[in-house]
N, CA, C and O atoms as a GROMACS GRO file, in nm:
protein
  248
    1MET      N    1  10.120   3.096  -1.338
    1MET     CA    2  10.126   3.188  -1.331
    1MET      C    3  10.187   3.273  -1.199
    1MET      O    4  10.209   3.231  -1.085
    2ALA      N    5  10.207   3.420  -1.259
    2ALA     CA    6  10.289   3.483  -1.145
    2ALA      C    7  10.224   3.518  -1.028
    2ALA      O    8  10.116   3.577  -1.028
    3LYS      N    9  10.286   3.484  -0.926
    3LYS     CA   10  10.208   3.554  -0.762
    3LYS      C   11  10.273   3.637  -0.733
    3LYS      O   12  10.396   3.639  -0.745
    4ASN      N   13  10.173   3.764  -0.667
    4ASN     CA   14  10.192   3.880  -0.622
    4ASN      C   15  10.224   3.864  -0.496
    4ASN      O   16  10.183   3.762  -0.440
    5ILE      N   17  10.296   3.951  -0.429
    5ILE     CA   18  10.351   4.002  -0.328
    5ILE      C   19  10.289   3.940  -0.205
    5ILE      O   20  10.342   3.889  -0.106
    6TYR      N   21  10.148   3.961  -0.242
    6TYR     CA   22  10.055   3.888  -0.123
    6TYR      C   23  10.074   3.774  -0.092
    6TYR      O   24  10.110   3.729   0.017
    7GLN      N   25  10.033   3.686  -0.253
    7GLN     CA   26  10.022   3.560  -0.212
    7GLN      C   27  10.175   3.489  -0.217
    7GLN      O   28  10.164   3.368  -0.196
    8LYS      N   29  10.296   3.525  -0.237
    8LYS     CA   30  10.414   3.508  -0.222
    8LYS      C   31  10.458   3.474  -0.039
    8LYS      O   32  10.509   3.375   0.014
    9ILE      N   33  10.404   3.621   0.025
    9ILE     CA   34  10.418   3.605   0.152
    9ILE      C   35  10.269   3.515   0.192
    9ILE      O   36  10.294   3.485   0.309
   10TRP      N   37  10.193   3.483   0.176
   10TRP     CA   38  10.087   3.416   0.269
   10TRP      C   39  10.124   3.270   0.249
   10TRP      O   40  10.099   3.186   0.335
   11GLY      N   41  10.207   3.228   0.084
   11GLY     CA   42  10.252   3.103   0.098
   11GLY      C   43  10.296   3.068   0.185
   11GLY      O   44  10.253   2.974   0.252
   12ALA      N   45  10.418   3.149   0.214
   12ALA     CA   46  10.547   3.087   0.287
   12ALA      C   47  10.523   3.099   0.415
   12ALA      O   48  10.611   3.054   0.488
   13HIS      N   49  10.405   3.158   0.479
   13HIS     CA   50  10.391   3.159   0.655
   13HIS      C   51  10.256   3.117   0.654
   13HIS      O   52  10.178   3.182   0.724
   14LEU      N   53  10.212   3.022   0.590
   14LEU     CA   54  10.084   2.932   0.552
   14LEU      C   55  10.124   2.837   0.627
   14LEU      O   56  10.230   2.786   0.589
   15VAL      N   57  10.044   2.757   0.795
   15VAL     CA   58  10.098   2.626   0.821
   15VAL      C   59   9.996   2.511   0.830
   15VAL      O   60  10.022   2.392   0.848
   16ALA      N   61   9.836   2.586   0.811
   16ALA     CA   62   9.738   2.529   0.779
   16ALA      C   63   9.603   2.565   0.734
   16ALA      O   64   9.573   2.678   0.773
   17GLU      N   65   9.509   2.507   0.664
   17GLU     CA   66   9.397   2.557   0.653
   17GLU      C   67   9.224   2.473   0.633
   17GLU      O   68   9.136   2.452   0.550
   18PRO      N   69   9.254   2.455   0.748
   18PRO     CA   70   9.114   2.369   0.783
   18PRO      C   71   9.043   2.418   0.719
   18PRO      O   72   9.035   2.541   0.708
   19GLU      N   73   8.962   2.324   0.652
   19GLU     CA   74   8.823   2.354   0.608
   19GLU      C   75   8.728   2.390   0.675
   19GLU      O   76   8.700   2.313   0.767
   20GLY      N   77   8.649   2.505   0.661
   20GLY     CA   78   8.558   2.530   0.749
   20GLY      C   79   8.648   2.660   0.863
   20GLY      O   80   8.597   2.707   0.964
   21GLN      N   81   8.725   2.679   0.834
   21GLN     CA   82   8.775   2.723   0.981
   21GLN      C   83   8.892   2.868   0.916
   21GLN      O   84   8.885   2.914   0.802
   22ASP      N   85   8.975   2.907   1.008
   22ASP     CA   86   9.028   3.034   0.982
   22ASP      C   87   9.157   2.973   0.931
   22ASP      O   88   9.168   2.853   0.958
   23ALA      N   89   9.263   3.031   0.859
   23ALA     CA   90   9.397   2.974   0.803
   23ALA      C   91   9.469   2.977   0.952
   23ALA      O   92   9.414   3.039   1.043
   24ILE      N   93   9.582   2.914   0.973
   24ILE     CA   94   9.699   2.922   1.074
   24ILE      C   95   9.791   2.958   1.002
   24ILE      O   96   9.815   2.901   0.896
   25LEU      N   97   9.855   3.052   1.042
   25LEU     CA   98   9.962   3.118   0.950
   25LEU      C   99  10.065   3.109   1.085
   25LEU      O  100  10.022   3.110   1.201
   26TYR      N  101  10.192   3.102   1.055
   26TYR     CA  102  10.341   3.089   1.103
   26TYR      C  103  10.373   3.263   1.124
   26TYR      O  104  10.385   3.320   1.015
   27ILE      N  105  10.385   3.344   1.232
   27ILE     CA  106  10.415   3.471   1.207
   27ILE      C  107  10.552   3.480   1.318
   27ILE      O  108  10.566   3.437   1.432
   28ASP      N  109  10.647   3.563   1.221
   28ASP     CA  110  10.788   3.552   1.294
   28ASP      C  111  10.840   3.612   1.446
   28ASP      O  112  10.929   3.569   1.519
   29ARG      N  113  10.733   3.752   1.467
   29ARG     CA  114  10.732   3.833   1.537
   29ARG      C  115  10.611   3.890   1.574
   29ARG      O  116  10.524   3.944   1.504
   30HIS      N  117  10.617   3.870   1.709
   30HIS     CA  118  10.436   3.928   1.748
   30HIS      C  119  10.437   4.076   1.840
   30HIS      O  120  10.473   4.091   1.957
   31TYR      N  121  10.395   4.158   1.760
   31TYR     CA  122  10.401   4.284   1.812
   31TYR      C  123  10.264   4.333   1.886
   31TYR      O  124  10.162   4.355   1.821
   32VAL      N  125  10.272   4.348   2.043
   32VAL     CA  126  10.134   4.359   2.101
   32VAL      C  127  10.128   4.504   2.168
   32VAL      O  128  10.231   4.554   2.213
   33HIS      N  129  10.010   4.569   2.174
   33HIS     CA  130   9.961   4.676   2.211
   33HIS      C  131   9.892   4.653   2.341
   33HIS      O  132   9.856   4.544   2.384
   34GLU      N  133   9.876   4.765   2.396
   34GLU     CA  134   9.787   4.706   2.464
   34GLU      C  135   9.648   4.769   2.503
   34GLU      O  136   9.586   4.792   2.607
   35VAL      N  137   9.630   4.786   2.363
   35VAL     CA  138   9.443   4.844   2.348
   35VAL      C  139   9.409   4.699   2.294
   35VAL      O  140   9.326   4.630   2.353
   36THR      N  141   9.476   4.655   2.183
   36THR     CA  142   9.373   4.508   2.126
   36THR      C  143   9.449   4.400   2.151
   36THR      O  144   9.387   4.296   2.131
   37SER      N  145   9.546   4.386   2.182
   37SER     CA  146   9.594   4.240   2.240
   37SER      C  147   9.561   4.169   2.314
   37SER      O  148   9.593   4.052   2.298
   38PRO      N  149   9.498   4.200   2.406
   38PRO     CA  150   9.412   4.112   2.512
   38PRO      C  151   9.290   4.033   2.434
   38PRO      O  152   9.223   3.937   2.474
   39GLN      N  153   9.285   4.089   2.339
   39GLN     CA  154   9.162   4.038   2.223
   39GLN      C  155   9.183   3.927   2.155
   39GLN      O  156   9.111   3.829   2.134
   40ALA      N  157   9.346   3.970   2.105
   40ALA     CA  158   9.384   3.854   2.057
   40ALA      C  159   9.431   3.725   2.105
   40ALA      O  160   9.428   3.615   2.049
   41PHE      N  161   9.467   3.751   2.196
   41PHE     CA  162   9.498   3.621   2.362
   41PHE      C  163   9.405   3.565   2.352
   41PHE      O  164   9.400   3.453   2.301
   42GLU      N  165   9.299   3.631   2.402
   42GLU     CA  166   9.184   3.565   2.447
   42GLU      C  167   9.157   3.474   2.308
   42GLU      O  168   9.136   3.355   2.330
   43GLY      N  169   9.155   3.510   2.191
   43GLY     CA  170   9.107   3.381   2.103
   43GLY      C  171   9.181   3.311   2.053
   43GLY      O  172   9.134   3.242   1.963
   44LEU      N  173   9.315   3.297   2.080
   44LEU     CA  174   9.356   3.216   2.079
   44LEU      C  175   9.366   3.136   2.194
   44LEU      O  176   9.381   3.018   2.160
   45ARG      N  177   9.364   3.156   2.353
   45ARG     CA  178   9.326   3.050   2.468
   45ARG      C  179   9.169   2.998   2.392
   45ARG      O  180   9.160   2.877   2.371
   46LEU      N  181   9.089   3.058   2.365
   46LEU     CA  182   8.951   3.010   2.352
   46LEU      C  183   8.928   2.866   2.204
   46LEU      O  184   8.856   2.768   2.184
   47ALA      N  185   9.054   2.945   2.125
   47ALA     CA  186   9.061   2.802   2.025
   47ALA      C  187   9.186   2.702   2.072
   47ALA      O  188   9.251   2.640   1.989
   48GLY      N  189   9.208   2.696   2.196
   48GLY     CA  190   9.346   2.593   2.261
   48GLY      C  191   9.445   2.593   2.156
   48GLY      O  192   9.468   2.500   2.078
   49ARG      N  193   9.526   2.751   2.162
   49ARG     CA  194   9.614   2.735   2.107
   49ARG      C  195   9.717   2.808   2.182
   49ARG      O  196   9.669   2.834   2.292
   50LYS      N  197   9.875   2.868   2.171
   50LYS     CA  198   9.939   2.908   2.217
   50LYS      C  199  10.004   2.996   2.112
   50LYS      O  200   9.995   2.982   1.990
   51VAL      N  201  10.067   3.084   2.175
   51VAL     CA  202  10.192   3.144   2.090
   51VAL      C  203  10.292   3.098   2.089
   51VAL      O  204  10.372   3.109   2.181
   52ARG      N  205  10.308   3.044   1.998
   52ARG     CA  206  10.454   2.942   1.945
   52ARG      C  207  10.607   2.952   2.005
   52ARG      O  208  10.679   2.867   2.058
   53ARG      N  209  10.626   3.094   1.974
   53ARG     CA  210  10.765   3.153   2.014
   53ARG      C  211  10.778   3.250   2.112
   53ARG      O  212  10.873   3.327   2.126
   54PRO      N  213  10.648   3.240   2.197
   54PRO     CA  214  10.681   3.348   2.307
   54PRO      C  215  10.813   3.443   2.302
   54PRO      O  216  10.796   3.565   2.300
   55GLU      N  217  10.928   3.396   2.299
   55GLU     CA  218  11.047   3.475   2.339
   55GLU      C  219  11.054   3.603   2.199
   55GLU      O  220  11.136   3.694   2.199
   56LEU      N  221  10.953   3.583   2.095
   56LEU     CA  222  10.981   3.638   1.965
   56LEU      C  223  10.861   3.742   2.013
   56LEU      O  224  10.783   3.766   1.921
   57THR      N  225  10.832   3.803   2.129
   57THR     CA  226  10.682   3.892   2.118
   57THR      C  227  10.768   4.009   2.177
   57THR      O  228  10.847   4.013   2.272
   58PHE      N  229  10.723   4.106   2.086
   58PHE     CA  230  10.743   4.248   2.148
   58PHE      C  231  10.628   4.354   2.170
   58PHE      O  232  10.536   4.388   2.095
   59ALA      N  233  10.667   4.398   2.310
   59ALA     CA  234  10.522   4.491   2.354
   59ALA      C  235  10.508   4.607   2.362
   59ALA      O  236  10.627   4.637   2.360
   60THR      N  237  10.456   4.703   2.370
   60THR     CA  238  10.475   4.853   2.349
   60THR      C  239  10.330   4.941   2.462
   60THR      O  240  10.227   4.903   2.518
   61MET      N  241  10.378   5.023   2.451
   61MET     CA  242  10.230   5.098   2.526
   61MET      C  243  10.214   5.236   2.517
   61MET      O  244  10.310   5.293   2.569
   62ASP      N  245  10.114   5.326   2.463
   62ASP     CA  246  10.178   5.471   2.452
   62ASP      C  247  10.135   5.573   2.546
   62ASP      O  248  10.183   5.686   2.540
   0.00000   0.00000   0.00000
């Protein structure tokens, strides 16, 4: 069965899909913004995870 673009991108970036938990995706570039990023990083901290390649982070503010 043919895959749509969403399924192709998801499959190419899927690292793990633990049962009963959120899927873990590899993100090529992190775009962070002053308003919403603190919650995302707090979520990573609470889950015991970290940004795998922090040098690929791009931050902006407005």
